[in-house]
C-alpha positions in Angstrom: 121.9 -84.2 102.9 119.3 -86.8 103.3 115.6 -85.7 104.1 115.1 -89.1 105.8 117.7 -88.5 108.6 116.3 -89.0 112.0 117.6 -87.0 115.1 121.0 -88.4 116.2 121.3 -90.4 112.9 123.2 -87.9 110.7 122.4 -84.4 109.2 119.4 -82.6 110.3 116.1 -83.2 108.3 115.5 -80.4 105.8 112.5 -79.4 103.8 111.7 -81.1 100.5 110.2 -79.5 97.4 107.5 -81.6 95.8 108.0 -80.1 92.4 111.8 -80.7 92.5 111.3 -84.3 93.7 108.9 -84.9 90.9 111.2 -83.4 88.3 114.1 -85.9 89.4 112.5 -88.9 88.0 110.4 -90.1 85.0 109.2 -93.7 85.9 105.5 -94.1 86.2 104.0 -96.0 89.2 107.3 -96.0 90.8 107.1 -94.1 94.2 109.9 -92.1 95.8 110.0 -91.8 99.5 110.5 -88.2 100.4 110.5 -88.6 104.2 109.0 -90.6 107.0 106.5 -89.5 109.7 106.7 -92.0 112.7 106.5 -95.5 110.9 105.0 -94.1 107.8 106.6 -93.2 104.3 105.5 -90.0 102.6 105.9 -91.0 98.9 105.4 -89.3 95.6 104.7 -90.9 92.2 104.1 -90.1 88.7 101.1 -92.0 87.3 99.5 -92.4 83.9 97.4 -95.4 82.7 96.0 -98.2 84.9 97.7 -99.6 87.9 96.7 -103.1 89.0 93.9 -104.3 91.3 95.3 -105.0 94.7 94.5 -105.0 98.3 96.3 -104.0 101.5 94.8 -106.2 104.2 96.2 -104.4 107.3 96.5 -100.8 106.3 94.6 -97.9 104.7 96.3 -96.2 101.8 96.1 -92.3 101.6 96.2 -90.6 98.2 96.7 -86.8 97.5 96.6 -85.7 93.9 99.4 -83.2 93.5 98.8 -82.7 89.6 96.2 -84.1 87.1 93.4 -86.5 87.9 93.2 -90.0 89.6 90.5 -92.5 89.4 90.3 -95.1 92.0 88.1 -98.1 91.3 87.0 -99.8 94.4 85.5 -103.4 94.9 83.0 -103.2 97.8 80.4 -105.5 99.3 77.7 -103.8 97.2 79.7 -103.8 93.9 82.3 -101.6 92.2 82.5 -97.9 92.2 85.0 -95.2 91.1 86.2 -92.2 93.0 87.6 -89.3 90.8 90.3 -87.1 92.4 91.2 -83.9 90.8 94.3 -81.8 91.9 94.2 -81.0 95.5 91.8 -84.0 96.3 92.5 -86.5 98.9 91.0 -90.1 99.5 91.8 -93.0 101.8 91.1 -96.5 100.6 90.1 -98.6 103.7 92.3 -101.6 104.6 90.9 -104.8 103.0 89.4 -103.0 100.1 90.3 -104.2 96.6 91.2 -101.0 94.4 92.6 -100.2 91.2 94.2 -96.6 90.6 94.3 -95.2 87.1 95.5 -91.8 86.1 95.4 -89.2 83.3 98.6 -88.2 81.6 100.6 -85.7 83.7 99.3 -87.1 87.1 101.4 -86.9 90.2 100.3 -88.3 93.5 101.4 -88.3 97.1 100.9 -91.4 99.1 101.2 -92.0 103.0 101.6 -95.7 103.9 103.5 -97.6 106.6 107.1 -98.1 105.9 107.7 -101.4 103.9 104.2 -101.4 102.3 104.2 -102.9 98.8 102.7 -100.7 96.1 100.9 -103.8 94.8 99.5 -104.7 98.2 99.2 -108.1 99.8 97.6 -109.6 97.0 97.0 -108.5 93.5 96.2 -109.4 89.9 99.1 -110.1 87.4 101.4 -106.9 87.6 101.8 -105.3 84.1 105.4 -104.3 83.1 104.7 -100.5 83.6 103.9 -101.0 87.2 106.7 -101.1 89.7 106.0 -103.5 92.5 108.1 -102.0 95.3 108.0 -100.7 98.8 109.4 -97.4 97.5 112.6 -96.0 96.2 114.7 -93.6 98.2 114.6 -90.0 96.8 117.8 -88.0 96.5 117.9 -84.4 95.6 
């Protein structure tokens, strides 16, 4: 059964266990799409080390730390700053803001972004091998 099913398009939607979804893959910085809300993907990812400086010109990016600690560096008009998020914390990076997430070992995050949004944004620095530049991968239980 697919948790992404929409009314009239197949099996009825069902609940999704975050812990089960996170146990189902090991790749870092490679989000899995758990479900959709209107035109937004609800994605989970395991994170460790640094992501890449990037920007989403036309959309905000929502982060919820499920496990561990996430630090988001931000480039703003008055300079750079960091926002540190512990388990249970949320933060929204405003559209048009260059940012670079980094994570402690064992970190898991939930993201809310418009369907089709690239994980490396509309513009980015060179993407390291450990970062998956994707619009998300379908999650299957």
